[in-house]
C-alpha positions in Angstrom: 157.0 134.1 19.5 155.6 131.0 17.9 157.9 128.0 17.9 159.5 127.0 14.6 157.8 123.6 14.6 154.3 125.2 14.7 155.2 127.7 12.0 156.3 124.9 9.7 153.0 123.0 10.1 150.7 125.9 9.3 149.1 126.9 6.1 148.2 130.5 6.3 144.9 131.9 5.1 145.1 135.7 4.9 142.2 137.9 5.8 141.3 140.9 3.7 142.6 144.3 4.6 145.9 145.4 5.8 148.1 142.5 6.8 149.5 144.0 10.0 146.2 145.6 11.0 144.2 142.4 11.4 144.5 138.9 12.8 145.3 136.0 10.5 143.6 132.6 10.5 145.7 129.6 9.8 145.1 125.8 9.6 147.5 123.4 11.1 148.4 120.0 9.5 146.1 118.2 11.9 143.1 120.4 10.9 143.0 122.9 13.8 142.3 126.5 13.2 144.7 129.0 14.8 144.2 132.7 15.1 147.5 134.6 14.7 147.1 138.0 16.4 148.9 141.1 15.3 150.7 141.4 18.7 152.5 138.1 18.2 150.1 135.9 20.3 148.0 133.0 19.0 145.0 130.9 20.0 143.1 127.8 18.9 139.7 128.3 17.3 137.1 125.6 16.5 138.0 122.3 14.8 137.5 122.5 11.0 135.8 119.1 10.8 133.2 120.1 13.4 132.6 123.5 11.7 132.0 121.8 8.4 129.5 119.3 10.0 127.7 122.1 11.7 127.4 124.1 8.5 126.1 121.1 6.6 123.4 120.5 9.2 122.4 124.1 9.2 122.0 124.2 5.4 119.8 121.0 5.4 117.5 122.1 8.2 114.3 123.5 6.9 112.2 124.9 9.7 108.6 126.0 9.5 108.6 127.1 13.1 111.6 127.4 15.5 110.5 129.6 18.4 109.3 130.0 21.9 105.5 130.4 22.0 104.8 133.8 23.4 101.5 132.7 25.0 102.5 129.4 26.6 106.3 129.8 26.9 106.7 126.3 25.3 109.6 125.6 22.9 108.1 124.8 19.5 110.2 123.3 16.6 108.4 122.3 13.4 110.1 121.1 10.2 108.9 121.6 6.7 107.3 118.7 5.0 109.7 116.3 3.1 108.8 113.3 0.9 109.1 109.9 2.6 108.0 107.9 -0.5 106.2 108.0 -3.8 105.2 104.7 -5.4 103.2 103.6 -8.4 100.9 100.6 -8.1 98.9 99.6 -11.1 96.8 102.6 -12.0 97.4 104.6 -8.8 100.2 106.7 -7.3 100.6 107.0 -3.6 102.8 109.7 -2.0 103.7 110.5 1.6 105.3 113.6 3.1 106.2 114.0 6.8 107.1 117.0 9.0 108.3 116.3 12.6 107.2 118.7 15.3 108.0 119.0 19.0 106.3 121.1 21.7 108.5 120.9 24.8 109.0 117.1 25.2 106.0 116.0 23.1 106.8 114.8 19.6 104.4 114.5 16.7 104.8 113.7 13.0 102.5 115.5 10.6 101.7 113.2 7.7 100.3 114.1 4.3 99.1 111.2 2.1 98.0 111.7 -1.5 96.5 109.0 -3.8 96.4 109.9 -7.5 93.6 107.6 -8.6 90.0 107.8 -9.8 89.1 104.9 -7.5 91.0 105.9 -4.3 88.0 105.8 -2.0 87.0 102.3 -3.2 90.6 100.9 -3.3 92.0 102.4 -0.1 89.0 103.9 1.8 89.9 106.2 4.7 92.2 106.4 7.7 90.7 106.2 11.2 92.1 107.3 14.5 93.9 104.5 16.2 94.9 102.7 13.0 98.5 101.9 12.6 101.5 103.2 10.6 104.4 100.8 11.0 108.0 101.8 10.1 110.5 99.0 9.4 114.2 99.6 9.8 117.1 97.1 9.4 117.0 96.2 13.1 113.7 97.4 14.5 110.0 97.8 13.9 108.2 101.0 15.1 104.4 100.8 15.4 102.6 104.2 15.8 99.0 105.1 15.8 97.2 107.9 13.9 95.7 110.5 16.2 92.9 111.6 13.9 90.5 110.3 11.3 90.5 111.6 7.7 88.1 110.5 5.0 90.1 112.3 2.4 89.5 115.4 0.3 89.3 115.2 -3.5 91.5 117.7 -5.3 91.9 118.3 -9.1 89.3 115.7 -9.8 91.1 112.5 -8.9 93.7 113.2 -6.1 92.6 112.1 -2.7 94.4 114.1 0.0 94.7 113.0 3.7 96.2 115.1 6.5 97.1 113.1 9.7 99.2 113.1 12.8 101.0 110.4 14.8 102.4 110.7 18.3 106.0 109.5 18.7 106.7 107.9 22.1 110.2 108.2 23.6 111.3 104.6 22.8 110.2 105.0 19.1 111.9 108.4 19.0 115.3 106.9 20.0 115.0 104.3 17.2 113.9 106.8 14.5 116.7 109.2 15.5 119.4 106.6 14.5 117.8 104.0 12.2 117.0 104.5 8.5 113.4 103.6 7.6 113.3 101.0 4.8 109.6 100.2 4.5 106.3 101.5 5.7 102.9 99.8 6.3 99.8 101.8 6.5 96.4 100.5 7.6 93.6 101.9 5.6 89.9 101.1 6.2 90.1 98.7 3.2 93.2 96.9 4.5 96.9 97.5 4.9 99.4 98.4 2.1 103.2 98.3 2.2 105.5 101.0 0.6 109.2 101.1 -0.1 110.8 104.2 1.4 112.9 106.3 -1.0 114.0 108.9 1.6 115.2 106.5 4.3 117.0 109.1 6.4 114.0 111.5 6.7 113.5 111.0 10.4 117.2 111.0 11.2 117.7 114.3 9.4 114.6 116.0 10.8 115.0 114.9 14.4 118.7 115.9 14.4 117.6 119.3 13.1 115.0 119.4 15.8 117.6 118.6 18.5 119.9 121.3 17.2 117.2 123.9 17.2 116.1 123.0 20.8 119.8 123.2 22.0 120.1 126.7 20.5 117.0 127.8 22.3 118.3 126.3 25.5 117.4 123.2 27.5 
């Protein structure tokens, strides 16, 4: 039998069905979930706080790929693109979306840049392989290099579209996993330009989702 002190500290949440045919979940005053079995025994379940956190992470994780590659056997986790910033400067609008991706222990960020301007090629130019994209946090600066060159593709008459990738080294990865990004500097062929980040927790969110997915697949 349960002790009187435990019974007084429990708020019962009844399951559907017949009361005596099923187990009953209860929450203690300190937030623990207890399963009351029909035979008079009981056991602790997971902590409610951890359960809530886990569910929130699950809801916010948007995976494009989350699988083991059948051909190579590598673990592949790729997030959906999410907006990092969108700024308006004079007559042009510049937007950036990022999708983090990992193949085993190699980490890459896929970057889409869009310039809504009739003079994008003359004002910004193109992005070349080896040029820098710098991420500024409150305490650190992360300098990464583009892996490919993109001269841009014109869409809808005046939108210049660039698709790029950057490799994330282990040291930079540790910073981006915990620090919010406040500003970004991108080096175009015509010179660099700074942007204020609106989605400062993008890397934190995506890399935490990536870690969670990899843990589910196994280390």
